[in-house]
N, C-alpha and C positions, 0 to 999 in steps of 0.2 A: 636073833635066830630067824625071825620071820623074814627079814631082808634076804638072808642067805637062801632060804627056801623059795622065796618069790622070784629071784633073778632068773634061774634056769627056766622055770615055767613061764615067766614073763616073756622071755625070748621066743620060746616055742609058740605061745599064744599070739605074740606079736606078728610072727611070720604067717601064722594061720589067718590072723586078722587081715593081713595084707592081701592074701589070696581072696578072702571073702569080699574085701573092699573093691578089688579089681573086678570081680564078677558082678557085684552090685552096681558099680559104675557102668559097666558095659550094658547091663540090662536097663538101667535108668536112661542112659543115653539113647538106646534103641527106642524106648518108649517116648521120650521127649523129642528126640531129633528125627525120628522115623528113618534112621539109618543104622546099619549094623556096626559100623566102625566110626569112632570119634576122630575128629580131625587132629592131625599132628601139627606142631608149630611150623614145620617145613613144607606142609602141603601147599603147593603153588595155587591150586584151584580153590582154596578156601579163603574166606574173608577173615579179617582181624576179629570181627565179632564172633564168628563161629569158633575160631581157635581159642580166644580168651574165655568164651563161655564154657567150652569144654574143659579148659584148664581149671577154671574156678569151681565148676561142679565136681571135677575129679578131686581137687584139694579138699573140698567140703566133705565129700563122702569118705575119703581116707581119714580125715581128722575126726569125723564122727565115729567111725568104726574103731579107730585107735583109742579114743577116749572111752568107748564102751568096753573094749577088751581090757584096757588098763584098770578101769574102775571095777570091773567084774573080778579081775585077778586080785586086786587089793581087798575087796570084800570077802572073797573066798579064803584068802590067806588069813584075814582077821577072824573069820569064823573057825578056821582050823586051829590057829595058834593062839588066838586071843590078843595078838599084837598087830598093829597097823604097820604095814611095810612103808618105809620112807623112801 
């Protein structure tokens, strides 16, 4: 039962987490890189180092936010239903 309740909320919170992660990455990049926009892989004027650093940081931020959202959803479901969603 907990699994059935968890899935729809997990999808909604996952999408919300993606928006939060995107905003967090943009802010973090602006603070660290002193630039407003992170480099894209196809930016001709950017170095490999800049592009790969931005990609690694973006991946780390998204993974961190996803784990936090997923874990929070599982804990909340457990508190409400008494069962851990698998």
